[in-house]
N, C-alpha and C positions, 0 to 999 in steps of 0.2 A: 504494500500499500503505499502509496507517494506519503509526505511529510506532511504536504496540506490535506488530504483525505483523512490522514489521520485526527488532525487536528478538528477538522470541522464534524468528523463520526462524535471526537470527545465532547466538541459543543453542542452537538443535536442530541446529547443525551441524559440520558439524568445523574450523569456523573457527579454533577455537585451539590447535589442531595441524598446521593448514594453512595457510600465507602464501598461499596459493593463490587458496580461500576467501575470506578476511580480505579480501583486495583488494578482491571483488567489495561487502563494504559498508561499507567508509571512505571517508568522505569527503576527496577531496584538501589540505586543511588541519586533517583530525584532528588531536588534543590531546587526552592522555589526563594527570591530576593525578591521581597514583595515591601511598594513604596504605595503608601495611604493616608487619609487625611486624619489618619489618627499617630502616623510615621511609620521606620520602618522594620518589617520584622524576614526572618530567615526562618521559612521552615522545612523541615526534610519529609520523605515518606510517610511514616506513622506520622505527624503532626498534620499531614495535610488529608490523609480518611479520616482522622480523628476529626477535622474542622467539615467534612465533610458527611461523618454520622451526626456532628452534631446541628447542620445546619437541615437534613433528615428529618429533624427534632420540632425543631418547630416552620419546617414548610413543608405542604402539602404537592409543594407542583413548582418547577424552576423553568422558566428557560431562557439562555443567552441569544440576545436578539444579534447576527453580527452583520456590523456595515462595513470593513475593511476586511480586509482579510490576502495577505500579499507574502510572496511563499517565494525565499533564494538558499537555494540546495540544500541544508539540514535544518532551514531556519524557517520558523514561520511567523507572522507579525499578525496579532487580530484586535480586532474595534469591536470591541460589544456592549453590549446595557442588558443585564442582568434583571430580570424580572421575575416574582414567586409569587407566589398566594398564600395563605397563612394558614393554621390550623383554625383560626379562629372565627376567619372572616375567608373563606375555602372560595368562594365568587368573584373577587375581587383582585387582579392581579395589580398588584404596587414594583414600579421601577425600583429594586435595593441601589444598584446603584451601576459606572459607568468606571469600563474595565480598555484598559492598552497593555495586551501580552506578548513579549518575541518568546516564543517557544522552539528550542536546541531540540532534535527528536535525533536519538540511538537509538538502535536494533529495533526500529518502529516500534520507537513507547515515548514520554513528554519526558526528559532530560533534565532540562535546563532551563527554567523559567524566572523572568523576569519580567514583575508586571507592578505598575500605574492603576488605582482606584481612587474613586471619587464617587461617595454617596451621595443622593440625590436629593 
């Protein structure tokens, strides 16, 4: 699978709120540098899986609306908006945040990520 197709498949899936699905996309040595409006964090595979699990407890649905995707070699850049539906209000879709991510792909898995986000 091409790097771009892998990233598209990742963001079309429920990986952001389902750690089992997330697990299938992550390289064993994945690392994500994340700059958000709250500051900088660096998270590894276990922390990414824990985050997906926690999000799955709060949200019944998650949708990434990709507006831009650019591929060069094994690197894919994605710009998307993350929409969610909460357990308390499952009929209303709400914008959670906007994201820009650079993913390096290794062995057909997400290997190294550089992400920036801003809450809506």
